[in-house]
LOPAFI-829127 format. One record per residue (C-alpha): residue number from 1; residue in one letter; x, y, z. Coordinates in nm, 3 decimals, always signed. Layout:
<rs>
R     k   r        px        py        pz
R   NUM   a         X         Y         Z
...
</rs>
This chain:
<rs>
R     k   r        px        py        pz
R     1   m    +0.945    -0.533    +2.135
R     2   q    +0.942    -0.236    +1.987
R     3   i    +1.011    -0.146    +1.677
R     4   d    +1.093    +0.197    +1.454
R     5   a    +0.934    +0.080    +1.106
R     6   h    +1.034    +0.346    +0.859
R     7   q    +1.389    +0.501    +0.886
R     8   h    +1.651    +0.524    +0.636
R     9   f    +2.060    +0.550    +0.575
R    10   w    +2.266    +0.711    +0.332
R    11   r    +2.609    +0.819    +0.272
R    12   y    +2.553    +1.167    +0.067
R    13   q    +2.605    +1.261    -0.255
R    14   a    +2.403    +1.496    -0.481
R    15   d    +2.339    +1.357    -0.727
R    16   e    +2.212    +1.036    -0.610
R    17   y    +1.987    +1.236    -0.384
R    18   g    +1.872    +1.524    -0.564
R    19   w    +1.555    +1.576    -0.402
R    20   i    +1.687    +1.708    -0.065
R    21   g    +1.698    +2.090    -0.194
R    22   d    +1.815    +2.356    -0.043
R    23   t    +1.556    +2.321    +0.286
R    24   m    +1.708    +2.027    +0.359
R    25   q    +2.103    +2.137    +0.469
R    26   v    +2.098    +1.920    +0.773
R    27   l    +1.999    +1.605    +0.529
R    28   r    +2.284    +1.644    +0.307
R    29   r    +2.585    +1.441    +0.509
R    30   d    +2.603    +1.033    +0.552
R    31   f    +2.342    +0.907    +0.843
R    32   g    +2.479    +0.545    +0.902
R    33   p    +2.385    +0.239    +1.218
R    34   e    +2.606    +0.401    +1.433
R    35   d    +2.419    +0.758    +1.417
R    36   l    +2.056    +0.617    +1.455
R    37   e    +2.126    +0.346    +1.728
R    38   p    +2.176    +0.596    +2.041
R    39   l    +1.825    +0.775    +1.962
R    40   l    +1.651    +0.444    +1.923
R    41   d    +1.796    +0.306    +2.286
R    42   e    +1.715    +0.696    +2.423
R    43   a    +1.365    +0.633    +2.306
R    44   g    +1.256    +0.324    +2.438
R    45   f    +1.319    +0.124    +2.085
R    46   d    +1.450    -0.155    +2.010
R    47   r    +1.473    -0.195    +1.676
R    48   c    +1.416    -0.105    +1.344
R    49   v    +1.321    -0.121    +0.964
R    50   a    +1.536    +0.044    +0.684
R    51   v    +1.426    +0.184    +0.427
R    52   q    +1.527    +0.284    +0.081
R    53   a    +1.560    +0.613    +0.014
R    54   r    +1.738    +0.577    -0.307
R    55   q    +1.624    +0.429    -0.663
R    56   s    +1.901    +0.158    -0.661
R    57   l    +2.010    -0.250    -0.612
R    58   d    +2.339    -0.071    -0.488
R    59   e    +2.133    +0.101    -0.175
R    60   t    +1.951    -0.225    -0.140
R    61   r    +2.272    -0.363    -0.123
R    62   a    +2.404    -0.157    +0.133
R    63   l    +2.128    -0.143    +0.370
R    64   l    +2.106    -0.532    +0.385
R    65   a    +2.480    -0.505    +0.454
R    66   h    +2.391    -0.230    +0.717
R    67   a    +2.138    -0.521    +0.905
R    68   d    +2.432    -0.787    +0.869
R    69   g    +2.639    -0.619    +1.125
R    70   h    +2.389    -0.471    +1.319
R    71   p    +2.063    -0.705    +1.518
R    72   f    +1.875    -0.365    +1.602
R    73   i    +1.867    -0.363    +1.203
R    74   v    +1.525    -0.628    +1.199
R    75   g    +1.408    -0.559    +0.854
R    76   v    +1.489    -0.375    +0.491
R    77   v    +1.236    -0.251    +0.237
R    78   g    +1.471    -0.219    -0.094
R    79   w    +1.425    -0.143    -0.398
R    80   v    +1.433    -0.367    -0.714
R    81   d    +1.298    -0.222    -1.030
R    82   l    +1.022    -0.426    -1.063
R    83   a    +0.856    -0.307    -1.438
R    84   s    +1.181    -0.429    -1.547
R    85   e    +1.081    -0.788    -1.778
R    86   d    +1.362    -0.908    -1.505
R    87   a    +1.207    -0.810    -1.200
R    88   g    +1.210    -1.202    -1.146
R    89   t    +1.537    -1.205    -1.141
R    90   q    +1.677    -0.923    -0.990
R    91   l    +1.431    -1.062    -0.642
R    92   e    +1.591    -1.403    -0.657
R    93   a    +1.936    -1.276    -0.592
R    94   w    +1.767    -1.157    -0.289
R    95   a    +1.523    -1.364    -0.170
R    96   g    +1.791    -1.586    +0.094
R    97   h    +1.830    -1.303    +0.249
R    98   p    +1.661    -1.327    +0.578
R    99   k    +1.628    -0.925    +0.639
R   100   l    +1.477    -0.790    +0.312
R   101   v    +1.107    -0.829    +0.396
R   102   g    +0.930    -0.544    +0.134
R   103   v    +0.998    -0.373    -0.181
R   104   r    +0.896    +0.016    -0.220
R   105   h    +0.938    +0.235    -0.543
R   106   v    +0.900    +0.654    -0.537
R   107   v    +0.571    +0.636    -0.663
R   108   q    +0.539    +0.952    -0.537
R   109   d    +0.771    +1.146    -0.834
R   110   e    +0.703    +0.937    -1.108
R   111   p    +0.452    +1.202    -1.333
R   112   d    +0.188    +0.997    -1.434
R   113   d    -0.041    +0.984    -1.143
R   114   r    -0.191    +0.630    -1.166
R   115   f    +0.174    +0.472    -1.189
R   116   l    +0.095    +0.191    -0.996
R   117   l    -0.148    +0.050    -1.213
R   118   r    +0.053    +0.068    -1.501
R   119   p    +0.039    -0.328    -1.662
R   120   e    +0.468    -0.404    -1.678
R   121   f    +0.450    -0.221    -1.228
R   122   c    +0.181    -0.492    -1.173
R   123   r    +0.383    -0.781    -1.331
R   124   g    +0.645    -0.734    -1.067
R   125   i    +0.385    -0.681    -0.750
R   126   a    +0.257    -1.046    -0.867
R   127   l    +0.662    -1.139    -0.770
R   128   l    +0.624    -1.060    -0.488
R   129   e    +0.353    -1.282    -0.305
R   130   e    +0.554    -1.560    -0.402
R   131   f    +0.906    -1.399    -0.248
R   132   d    +0.692    -1.336    +0.050
R   133   l    +0.736    -1.057    +0.074
R   134   a    +0.566    -0.687    +0.177
R   135   y    +0.474    -0.399    -0.083
R   136   d    +0.568    +0.052    +0.068
R   137   i    +0.334    +0.216    -0.088
R   138   l    +0.521    +0.610    -0.090
R   139   i    +0.196    +0.808    -0.274
R   140   y    +0.102    +1.122    -0.194
R   141   p    -0.293    +1.243    -0.109
R   142   r    -0.435    +1.269    -0.471
R   143   h    -0.289    +0.910    -0.545
R   144   l    -0.535    +0.796    -0.315
R   145   q    -0.835    +0.633    -0.456
R   146   v    -0.578    +0.486    -0.769
R   147   a    -0.414    +0.302    -0.497
R   148   a    -0.741    +0.143    -0.351
R   149   e    -0.836    +0.006    -0.746
R   150   f    -0.445    -0.070    -0.738
R   151   v    -0.447    -0.326    -0.403
R   152   s    -0.761    -0.491    -0.483
R   153   r    -0.583    -0.608    -0.775
R   154   f    -0.395    -0.844    -0.609
R   155   p    -0.599    -0.945    -0.202
R   156   r    -0.340    -1.196    -0.105
R   157   q    +0.006    -0.954    -0.122
R   158   r    +0.031    -0.795    +0.148
R   159   f    +0.057    -0.418    +0.183
R   160   v    +0.203    -0.096    +0.353
R   161   l    +0.139    +0.299    +0.307
R   162   d    +0.391    +0.459    +0.466
R   163   h    +0.320    +0.826    +0.576
R   164   l    -0.020    +0.823    +0.567
R   165   a    +0.033    +0.940    +0.177
R   166   k    +0.140    +1.213    +0.295
R   167   p    -0.173    +1.460    +0.456
R   168   e    -0.071    +1.805    +0.360
R   169   i    -0.113    +1.880    +0.698
R   170   r    +0.042    +2.240    +0.691
R   171   h    -0.260    +2.343    +0.516
R   172   g    -0.496    +2.142    +0.748
R   173   r    -0.696    +1.952    +0.488
R   174   i    -0.845    +1.670    +0.610
R   175   r    -1.137    +1.621    +0.457
R   176   e    -1.009    +1.389    +0.138
R   177   w    -0.795    +1.239    +0.258
R   178   a    -0.993    +1.093    +0.577
R   179   r    -1.250    +0.957    +0.295
R   180   d    -0.962    +0.846    +0.056
R   181   l    -0.744    +0.674    +0.331
R   182   g    -1.082    +0.515    +0.453
R   183   r    -1.106    +0.377    +0.101
R   184   l    -0.816    +0.226    +0.144
R   185   a    -0.788    +0.072    +0.510
R   186   a    -1.128    -0.115    +0.303
R   187   h    -0.898    -0.399    +0.183
R   188   p    -0.784    -0.586    +0.478
R   189   h    -0.482    -0.639    +0.328
R   190   v    -0.338    -0.326    +0.409
R   191   c    -0.178    -0.146    +0.636
R   192   a    -0.054    +0.203    +0.735
R   193   k    +0.221    +0.396    +0.907
R   194   i    +0.185    +0.668    +1.195
R   195   s    +0.533    +0.875    +1.026
R   196   g    +0.662    +1.186    +0.836
R   197   l    +0.320    +1.349    +0.972
R   198   a    +0.565    +1.644    +1.102
R   199   t    +0.730    +1.705    +0.785
R   200   e    +0.399    +1.800    +0.656
R   201   a    +0.287    +2.067    +0.857
R   202   d    +0.521    +2.340    +0.928
R   203   w    +0.891    +2.313    +0.962
R   204   a    +0.875    +2.556    +1.165
R   205   t    +0.581    +2.661    +1.416
R   206   w    +0.439    +2.274    +1.451
R   207   r    +0.261    +2.121    +1.718
R   208   a    +0.171    +1.790    +1.843
R   209   d    -0.261    +1.854    +1.833
R   210   d    -0.195    +1.974    +1.457
R   211   l    -0.085    +1.597    +1.425
R   212   l    -0.300    +1.441    +1.608
R   213   p    -0.628    +1.446    +1.396
R   214   y    -0.430    +1.270    +1.095
R   215   m    -0.310    +1.017    +1.383
R   216   e    -0.731    +0.989    +1.475
R   217   a    -0.808    +0.921    +1.170
R   218   a    -0.581    +0.631    +1.098
R   219   w    -0.692    +0.491    +1.376
R   220   e    -1.044    +0.493    +1.285
R   221   c    -0.974    +0.374    +0.950
R   222   f    -0.678    +0.094    +0.962
R   223   g    -0.701    -0.006    +1.428
R   224   p    -0.428    -0.085    +1.621
R   225   d    -0.326    -0.474    +1.449
R   226   r    -0.343    -0.264    +1.083
R   227   l    -0.147    +0.067    +1.201
R   228   m    +0.275    +0.067    +1.312
R   229   v    +0.472    +0.392    +1.429
R   230   g    +0.765    +0.524    +1.266
R   231   s    +1.038    +0.781    +1.257
R   232   d    +1.078    +0.881    +0.946
R   233   w    +1.446    +0.965    +1.015
R   234   p    +1.655    +1.064    +0.937
R   235   v    +1.392    +1.323    +0.705
R   236   c    +1.237    +1.393    +1.009
R   237   t    +1.504    +1.620    +1.123
R   238   v    +1.387    +1.923    +0.910
R   239   a    +1.108    +1.984    +1.136
R   240   g    +1.216    +1.831    +1.500
R   241   d    +1.447    +1.614    +1.600
R   242   y    +1.410    +1.222    +1.613
R   243   a    +1.289    +1.179    +2.067
R   244   r    +1.040    +1.478    +1.988
R   245   t    +0.846    +1.287    +1.653
R   246   m    +0.833    +1.004    +1.875
R   247   r    +0.736    +1.136    +2.160
R   248   v    +0.427    +1.255    +1.958
R   249   a    +0.295    +0.903    +1.886
R   250   r    +0.376    +0.763    +2.240
R   251   d    +0.162    +0.998    +2.373
R   252   f    -0.088    +0.970    +2.120
R   253   l    -0.094    +0.643    +2.216
R   254   e    -0.111    +0.626    +2.590
R   255   t    -0.480    +0.597    +2.606
R   256   k    -0.551    +0.327    +2.450
R   257   p    -0.476    +0.006    +2.637
R   258   a    -0.196    -0.126    +2.672
R   259   e    -0.230    -0.405    +2.462
R   260   e    -0.277    -0.201    +2.141
R   261   q    -0.058    -0.009    +2.271
R   262   a    +0.199    -0.320    +2.179
R   263   m    +0.069    -0.407    +1.843
R   264   v    +0.143    +0.040    +1.684
R   265   l    +0.516    +0.045    +1.886
R   266   g    +0.627    -0.316    +1.749
R   267   g    +0.382    -0.626    +1.646
R   268   t    +0.206    -0.510    +1.359
R   269   a    +0.532    -0.458    +1.202
R   270   e    +0.686    -0.780    +1.299
R   271   r    +0.363    -0.979    +1.226
R   272   w    +0.315    -0.700    +0.887
R   273   y    +0.721    -0.762    +0.749
R   274   r    +0.826    -1.082    +0.954
R   275   c    +1.052    -0.996    +1.121
R   276   g    +1.183    -1.070    +1.471
R   277   s    +0.989    -1.302    +1.670
R   278   a    +0.784    -1.328    +1.313
R   279   l    +0.935    -1.371    +1.178
R   280   h    +0.737    -1.736    +1.028
R   281   s    +0.423    -1.632    +1.118
R   282   p    +0.106    -1.602    +0.932
R   283   w    +0.019    -1.202    +0.951
</rs>
């Protein structure tokens, strides 16, 4: 099974998606499973994991409804208010749904660069192991050192780093990012997604060679058993269509042994998110 481990669905409303600015006009419309399914098929992917794009219990509910109606959606990374005193109650409300595989908070937009270490947020993270849910880390490079401290506090919790922490590819900045990525990867309960890289490059002029050093650094840090590939569709379309976005990852993996390719293209996502054939397997 080949899994696109990171994509989004939404019904666009300007007041709900304020992060979609004037330079992202292409994203100011609805995107649903019926739009993604043919793109998956064309690119050779069988399944996908849908990830939250706004801080809303309603969106989590909508994503799970999509997953109920479309078997190719094998998992949902939703949102609950982990910093709330009733985070446990919110989690219990979804606990019985087999396709809820993880939770995410848009930490990159928090004004406090040490948000991950806030006691009330960490209290919510401590609940996730009980519900067998992964936590997706959405941050920028400046947050990587804090993220390493954060994950060290929860050694039995599965963590997934989204978009390799969004390295500043358009500016060619790699050395400090790679160093800090390595510090996070030193924790074996963290894996990462090769995703969202084209949107961190120059949207109009990027080439695969611009992304290659960052993929190689991720490979060195995490290895194939802790990497998964994702499109970040439809956000990726500001920089390139679905096929081009996923072809870059496939071309990178072509030089690797077949069994390692299989891990990154699906096996790691199945295991880490407990979805597909790995629904009840240890990680």
